N, C-alpha and C positions, 0 to 999 in steps of 0.2 A: 840639429844633427849634422855631423861632419860628413863630408863627401870623402870618397877614397883618395881624392887628389892629394890631400895633406899627408896621408899615409905613404903615398908613393914619393912625395917630396922627401920624407924622412928615410926612405929606402927600406921600409918595413915589409918583409915577405910574410912571415908569420904562418899561422895554421892555414892549410890549403883547402880543407873541406868545408869552408865557410862560404855562404852565399855572398855576404858583404854587398848587399843591395844598396842602391842610391835612393835618396828620398825624391819625391816629386813635390816641388814647392807649391805653396798656396797660390802663387801668382800664375801657376799653370793649370789651375782647376777652377771651373765655374759651376756653381750649384744652382739648379733649377728644379728643386725637389718639393713635392707637396708637403712632406713632413718637415724637412729642414729649412727650406727657404723662408717660410713665415717666422720660424724661430730666429733665423739669422737677421731678418728684418727687425724683429722685436729687440734683438740684441743691439743692433745698430741704432735704432730710433729711440729706444727706451733705456736699456741696461747701460750702455756705454755713456750716454749723457748723464744718467743717474750717478754712476761712479765718478765721473768727472766732477759733478756738483759736490759729491761727498768730499773730494779732495780739498775743496775750498770751504765747505761748511765745517769741516774738522780742521785741526791745526796743520795738516800735512803741507799744504802749499805755503802757508804763512811761515812755517819753519824754514823752508827753502828760500823764500823771499828775504827773510831776515838774515839768513846766512849770506845771501848775495849782497846785502847792504852792509856787510861787515859787522853786524851787531853780535853781541855776546850774551849768553845766559837766557833763561826763561824758555827753554825748549819744552814743548808740550806734546804729549802723546807717548807712544812706545818707541824704543830706540831704533826699531827697524821699519818705521812707518814710511820712509822714503821708497821702500820696495813697492808699496801700493801705487805710488805715482808712476813707476816704471811699467808695472803690469797694465795700468790703465792706458798708458801711451802705446804699449804693444797691441792692446785690444783695438785702439783707434786706428793704428796703422793697417791692421788686417782689414778693418771695415772700409778704410779708404781705398784699398785695392779692390774690394768687392764692388763699391759704388762711390764715385767721387762725391764729396760733400764739402763745399767751401767753408761752411760754418764750422764743421768738425775739424777741418784742416787748420783753420785759424786758431782754434783752441789748442790744438797740438803744437803749432808753431809758438804760441805764447808760452806754453809750459816749457818747451825746449829752450826758449830764450831765458827763462828764469833759471833753468839748470845751468846753462852756459855762464850766466852771470855769477852764479853761486860757486862754480868750480874754482878751486884754488889754482895758483900758477903751476904747481907741480902735477896737477891732474886730479888731486884728491877731491872727492865730493861725498859728503855725508853730513846732513844738517845737524844731527845730534852732536857729533864731535866738534864740528865747526862752531856751534853755539856754546857748548858746555865744557869741552875738554880738548881743545886743539893740540895740546901737548901730549895727549895720551892715545894718539891714533894707533890702532893695531895692538893694543895692550890687553884686550879681552876678546880674543878671536872666538873663544868657546861660546860666548853668550851674546855678544853685541852686534853680530851680523853685518859687519861692514862689507865683507866680500859677498855675502848673500844679496845685499842691496845692489852692489855693483853688478852681480850676475844678472839680475833682472834688468838693470840698465842696459847691459850688453845685448840681451835678447830683444829688448825694445828697439835698440838702435839698428840691429840687423833687420828686424821686421819693417821698421820705418824706411830704411834704405831700399829694401827690396820692393816695397809697395809704392814709394814715391820717387825714388831716385835721388832724394835729397841726402846730403851728408851732414846736416846740422847736428843731429843727435849722434851719428856715427863718430863725428869728430870728438865730441865729449867723451864717448865711450872709449875710443882708442887712446885718448890722452890719459884716462884713468887706468886702462889696461897696461899702458906703457909704464906707469908708476908701479903697478903690481909686479911687472917683469923686473924692474930695477930693484924692487924691495925683497921679493921672495925667490927662493931657489938655492942652488948650490954654487959656490964660487965666492970670490972676494966681494965683500960689501953686502952680501945677501943674507937673509935670515930664514930660519925655519918657521913653519906655521901653515895652517890651513883653517878653513872656516868651520865653526861649530854646526852651522846649518848648510849642508851641501846645496849647491845651485851654481856656484861660480864655475864648477868643472864643466858641466854641459854648456854653459854660456860661453866660456872661452873657446870651446870647440866651434860653436856657431860663429863667433867673431873671427876665428882663424879661417873658417871656410869662406866667410864673406869678404875678408880683406887679403887673404893669402899670406898673412903674417904667421910664420911657423913658431915664433916666440910665444904666441898665445897658446898654441898647441902644447909646446914643451912645458909651459907653466902649469897647465891643467894636468898634464902627465905627472909633473912633480907633486902636485897636491894629492893625486890619487895614489901614487907610489909611496908617499910618506905617511899617508893617513893610517892610524892604528898603532903608532908608536907611543901613544899616551902623552902626546905633546901637551894636552890640556892639563895634565897633572903638573907638568913643569910650570905652565903658565900660572897655575893656582898655588904653586909652591907646596904641592901635596906629594908625599911619597907615591911612586907609581904603583906599588903593591897595595896601596890603600885607595886607589882611584879606579872606580868601576869602568867608566868610559862608554858603557853600552848605549846610553841615551844619545850620545853624540856620534856613534859609530867609530869610536876611538879606542876600542878595546883590543883590537888585533888588526894586523895588516889585511888589506883587501883580499889578497890571494888565499887567506886562511879561512875566510868566512864560509859557513856551511848552512846558515839559516838567516832569515830576515829577523831583525831585532831593533830595539831602541825606538826612537821616534819615527812614526810611519812615513811621514812626508820626507823627512831627511833621508831615510833609508832608500826610498824609491827614487828620489832625486839623485842620490849618490850613485846608485846602480845604473841609472840612465846615463850618467856621465861615464861610468866604467864601460858600458856597452858601446858608447861612442868611441872610446879609446880602443876597445877590442876590435871594433869594425875597421878602424884606421890602421891598426898595427897587426891584427891577426894573432896577438899574443895568446898562446894556448893556456897559459896559467890564469889569465883573466877570464877566458872563455869558460874554463872549468869552474871557477868560482861563481861566475854569473849563473851558470846552469844549475849548480847546487842550490844557490839561494833562490832562484826562480822556482825550482821544483818544490822547495820547502814552502814558498809563498803560495803557489797555486794549488798544491796538493794538500796543504794543511792549514793555511791561514787566511785565505781570501774569503770575503763574504760572498754570498750568492748574487749580490747586486754589484760585485766588482770593486768594493771598497776594501780597505785594509785598516788595521789598528783597532782592536776591540776596547782598549782601555782609555778612560778619560784622564787617569792620574799621570800618564806619561805621553798622552796622545799617540799611543803606539802599541807595541806588542807585549804579550805575556807568554803564553805557552801554546803549543800546537793544539789545534781544534778548539780554541777558546773563541767561540762565535756566538755571543749572546744576541738577544733580540731587543728587549726594551732598552738595555744599556749599551747597545752597539754604538760605538763612537764613530767609526769610519768617517772621519773628517772629509768634507767635500774635496779639499785639496789632495787628500790621499787617493781618492778615486781618480782625480785628474793625473796625479803622479803615476798611477798604474798605467794610464794611457801612454804617458811619455816614455816610461820604461819599456813597456811591452812593444810599442812601436819600434823602438831601437833594437830590441831583441829580435823582432821580425826582420829588420834590415840585416842584422848580423847573420841569422840562420836561414832566412828565406822560408820559414815554415809557417803554415796557416794558424797553428795553435796560439801563436803570440797575438795575432790580430783577432782571434776569438776572444782573448782577454781584453784587447782594446775595445772591441764591440760591447762586451758585457759591461765594462766600466762606463762607457759612453752613454748607452741607452738606459742605464739604470742609476747607478750611484752618482755619476757626474751630472746627468740631466736633471735629477731630482734637486740639484743644488740651487736652482732658480725657479721661481714660480712662472706661471704661464704669461702673466702680465710683464714680467721682466724687471720688477722693481723690489723684490724681496728674495732673500737667500737663506739657505741652510748652511750652518757650520758643521753641525752634527747630524748624522743620518741613521736614526734607529730603525729597526725592522718591526717594531711594534710600539704603539703609543696608547696611553690612556686618554689622550685628547688634549694634552697640555703642551705639545711640542709644535712650534710654528716657525716659519721663516720670518726674518726681520729685514728692514731696509739696509742695515749696516751693523758693524760690530766694532767694539773697541780694538780688538785684534782682527783686522778686516782683510786677512789674506785671501779668504775664499771668494768674495764677490768679484774682484778683478781677475782672479784666476779662472773663474767660470767664463767671464766675458772674453778673455783672450783665447781660451781654448775653443769656444764656440765660433769666434770670429775666424780662427785658423783651421776650421774643420777640414777643409780641403787637403791640408797637409797630411792627414791620416788616411786618406782614401786609397792612395796608390803608392807603388814603389816600382823600381825598374832595375833591370840588369842591362848588359850590353846588347841583348837580343830579345828581351821580353818585357811586357808591361804586366805588373801584378795588380789585380783588382781586389782590394782588401775590404773595403766598405762599400755598401751598395747604396749610392746616392745619385739620384737623377741629375743630369747635367752633362758636362763634357770635360775631358782632360786633353791638353795639348802639350806635348813634350818631345824631347829628342831621345831616341833610342838608337844607339850606334850611329850610323850615318843617315838614319831615317827620321824625318819629321812626322810625328805620329799624332793623330787626332781620333779620339774614341768618344762617341756619344752614348750615354747611358740612359735607359728608360726603365722606370720601376715605380711601384707603389709601396715599396719597403718602408717601414717594417710591418705593414698590415698584411701584405702578401709577398710571396717569394718569387714571383715572376720577374725576371730581369732580362732585358734586351740590350745587347751591345751592338753598336754600328761602327766598325773600325774603318779608318781611312785606308786607301790602297797602300800595300807594303808587304814585306816578308817577315815582319816581326811576329813573335808569338804573344798570345794573351793567356795569362794564368789567372784563373778565377778561384777565389777561396770558396771552399765548401764548408760551411760552419759546422761545428761539432754538435749543434742541436738539431740538424736536419737529418732526414732519413738517408741511410747509406753511408759511404765513406766520407771522412772529413779530410782536409788538406787542400790541395790545389788540383783543379782540372785544367789541363793544358790544351789550348786551341792553337794549332799551328797555322801559319799563313801558307801561301800568300793570300792577301786580301784584295778584293776588288772594291770599286766605289759603292756597289750595292750589297756588299757582304753583310751578313747579320748573324749574331750568335744569340740563341735563346736558352735560358736556363730557368728551370722551375724548382726552386728550393721549397720542398714541402714543409709546412709548418704545423706539425702535430702538437696538440696540447699535451704537455708533459707534466708529470708529478715528480719533482726531484726530492730525494731524501739525502741526508748528510751521512758522511762517514760515522760509524758508531762512536768514534772518539769525540765527536761533537755532542756532548751529553745535553747541552742546553736545548737542542732541538730534536732530541730523541723522540720518536713516535710522531713526528710532524713531517709535513711535506710542503714544498713550494710549487706554485703553478707557474709554468713557463710556456710561452708560445713565441716562436721565433727568437729574437734576441731579448725579448721583454720578459721581465719578472713581474708578476701580478700581485696585487694586494687587495684586501677588503677594506672599505671605509664605512664608518658607521652611518654616514648620511644616506647610503644606498640601502640600508637595512633597518627594519623595525626592531629586531631582536639584537641583543648584545653580541657583537661579533667576536669578542674575546671568549665567549662561551660556545663558539661554533666548532663543530667537528665535520671534516670533509673526508668521507671514506675514499680510499684510492680508486674504487670502481665507480664512483659517482660521476655520471656523464656531465660534460661541460660543452657548451656550444659557443663559437665565436660569433659576434654580431657587431657590425660597425655602426656607431652612433655619431653622426656628423654634428649633432648639437651638443655633445657632451665633451667638456674639457678640450675644446679646440678640434674635436673629431678624433675618436679613439675606437679601437676594437675592444669591446668588453667581452668577458667570458661569463655566460649565464648557466646556471644549474641549480641544484638544491643541496642543502647541507642539513645537519642536525644541530639543534641547540640543546646543549647538555649543561645546564647551570650547576655551579657548586651547590651541594646540599649537605645537610647536617647529618653526620655519621654517628652522633652520640646516641647511645642505647640501641645501635643497630650493628649487626655483624655482617649481614648480606642485604643487598638492595638492588632493585632494578633501576638503572639510571633514568632520570626523567627526561627522555629525549623527545624533541618535537621537530618535524620536518619543515624546513622553511626555504624559500627561494634565496639565491645569492647572486650577486653581480660583482665580478672582480674587474678592477681597473689597472692599467699599467702603474707600477710603483712610482715612476718618475712624476706622475700626475697627482699624487696624493697631497692633501693640505692646500688645495686650490679652491675649496668651497668652505662650508662651515666647519668649525672645530668638532672633533669627535675621535673615537677610537680608530686605530689602524692596525692591521696585522698582516704579515707576510707568511710566516710559518704556521700552517693550520694543522691541528691534530688529525691524525688518520682514524683514530678511535678515542673514546673517552680516556683521558689520562688519569693515572693514579693521583689521589689527593695528596698534596704536599704534607709533610709532617707538621704537627702543631696542635694547638688547642683552640680555645674560643676565638683567638685573633684571626684564625683562618676564615671565619664567617663574617668578620667585621668589615665595615666600610672604613677606609682610611682617609683622613683629612689632615693636611699640613698647613701651618701658617704660611709656609713658603710653597704654595701649590702650583708647581709646574712639573712637566715631565722630567726635567733635569733633576728635580729633587727626589725622584724615584720612591714615592711613598709606599707603594706596594712591596718594594724590596725589603721592607722592615719585617715582613711576615712570610717570606718565601721559603723558610725552612732550610736554607743552605747551611752546610757545615762551615763552622768558623775556624780558621787556622790560627787566628791571633788578632789582637786589636789592630796591629799595623799591616795586616794582610788584606789588601783591597779585594773584595769578592767579585768585582766586575759590576754587579748591580747593587747599588748602595743607597740607602736613604740618607740624605744629607741636606744641609741648609746653605752650603756655599753658593754664592759669594757673600752671604750675609754674615756679619761679624759683630760680636759684642751686643747682640740684640736679644729681645725676649721672643722665644719661639715655642711652638707646641706641635705634638703629634696627637691625633685623636682617633680612637676606635669608637664606632657606634654600631649598634645592633637594632634590628627592627623589633625584636622582642626583648624583654628584660632577661639578663643573664645573672647567674650566681657566681660571684668572683671573690676569691680570697687572697689573691696575690698577683704579682707581676715580676718578670725578670728582664733585665736590660743588659746588652753587651755593647760597650762603647767602641767606637772606631777612633783610631789615632794614626795619622800619617806624618808624624814628626820626621823631619829630614827631607821630605819631598812634597809636602802638601800643606794645607792650611786648616786642617780639622783637628780639634782637641776635644776631650770631654768638656762638658759645660762647667761653669763656675759653681753653679748650684742647680738643683732640680727637685721636683716633687711629682707625685702622682695624685690626680684628682678623679673623682667619680661624679656622675650626673645624678643628682637627687632632686626630683620634682622640678626639673628645668634649671637648677642651679648647680654650678660646679663647686664641689667641696673637696678639701684635702682628705685622702683616705686616712682612717685612724690607725696609724702604724707607730711602732716603737723602734723600727729598724732605721739604720743610718743610710742616708742617701749618698752612697759612696760614688767615687769616680775612678775607682781602681781599674787598671787595664788588664787585659788577658784573662778575664774571669766574668762569670755571670754575677750581676748585682741583683739580689732578690729582695723584694719588699713584700711583706705579708701583713695581713690585717683581718679582722673579723669579716666573715662573708657579707658582702653587700649585693643587693639585688639592684641592677642598674642597666640602662641601655647605652651607657657611654663611659669611656675611660680616657683620661687625657694625661699626657706626659708633658709637663711644663719645664722649660729650660731657660736659664739665664746664661748666654754664651760669654765666654771669656773675651775681654777686650782684644781686638785685632785678630780674633780666631773664630772660625766657624765650628760646626759640630756635625758628626756623622754617627749613625747608629747601625750596627750590624743587624741585630734582631731585637724585637720587643715581644715577649711572650706573655700570655695571660693564663693565670692558674685558676681553674674552675673550682668553685666552692661546692659544698654539699647542699642539695635541696632538702628542705624539711619535709618529711613524709609522715 
């Protein structure tokens, strides 16, 4: 985040009603918190060593070593893998500031030495291009992420310099930044362009702040001002009127944006950089654009856990109020990006509502990104699971693990802000902050057992400064800031009791996916039910809005958590055939809700956040609705139950959000299977194929057939119909009525392509009477 100093250097007056607060850096904050200190220790002792090991176990470090040796060819991995190295270095730098560690520092120094050796004489550093295409640097800015990688290097360099005082990585960063200054911009010998994945913008501001070099500031301003003129169409030699540009945020100039769109992480990173620029310059046109986009995001597109981006197909946005549960994508990086952006919006405006969003993302969507042991991570964060979604130690595209580690390690950076006469307390974390406010050296000690209770004690050092304490939007009474004016004495004390009522949150009626459902919240935490705590199927549970819940701290559960106990009703799906009216078969059962961040730390099982307030109407459909679903590719990502959810289909290439698919399997033999506990009379089936030509990897299968279960043996149904793969229509297969407990859809996938299915319906046959 950029300080106001650079803005003053540039002589920017700008909008005068902005707070334009200054950040309090991680080096000025010490954390001694019962909730956070153990997590930061796990991050330092387990997670950061784990991600460092992954750099060497995967080709990332080897690519850089080979580039440093002057070798050519044989790059392995993804084109942007260098960025993971830089995020890991940034994580380690913050950890070294928290606690000196000679072993960790040696690992950091070794990696920096590899980077310095790999850097070219003109400052360029990117292992992919140096190994594979040294003559094609900056020729595919839309997709190949050279400046995205550079941005993460710059952030790591600033963190390393602030934490250790060493300039070894900062020298590498400024050498590369100087190359970018010479290459991009307006004027003789410079060229047009910006990065397809924003990140360089906010990173250049950080580098400018750390070095005082205003050229870095001006370059970032250039990237922001020029973005949206559809440069990527020119780069691809595509007519601009045929280039959408939304995915890359290249569809319109920044100042014209009215909603958040495109790739979720790119969007939030971009607007974080725009907020830095607005803070430094006070440019009212940027402020208005930021405010419009922020309102659209927070009022219409953010998940209750603080994540963004509902769709897997673009890792981003679709339409307002598209907030699914099982298929909620909300990439971990997107929750972290919301923290980065909202923190900067808070600095810009000085309003507590922005740190409300930082807190929501931090304690829910972001913290869920890593398990309690610190060695497994989520990439995708659904709000309901059938039991197949789990964290893993690493990913092919591994942006999330080191993003989690660097954010947790730098947690102190988000807790406070300051003006010339006041300290802003934005997150409630036990420990102390020591910073300069005006001419006063300020030290404030914080005592709290947050987030389990809302009692907060502040012990300020002597002085005349004010203290502004955020009152969260979930607490009783007014939200915003409560100002405590000095002067303070050595024994002064401020006590605040933030009441933590248990709330039931419902969504705007526009969010149809969660209509008739509610979320449980206490304090900043969103709660979930996990199957391991319940005998009955939690996906069949109904929690009436007036059902009492009671908080209870369990020190032996999940590292110590406050659980919420009460009772709910189990209302399983039942067979409506030959019935017009019925009494729902409800059973009263005990329930125990845990914080969402802590799910999937025990045995596999169902999870649900949005609970029905009353029995929900049965979805449309036939016999398939009562069937159990089994896929050859049986994971939560495959979304087996989406194949019978009864959603209206807009067309084969229209992604419904929740989709049964077999990606990333390609060219394989796959199946979907329906089974019933009792024999059913079936005379046909209907299939609607999914196809995402142009932006995905799903096509109809090369061939397929339907089988039924006959005495324990799967047999082809006796049909004369053609097994078509036509798009945008139902394909119906009919046959003489068969009495069976199972139906199977067998598919041979096309070579190099996967398959997706919108819906698979079952046509009931006539029983013989």
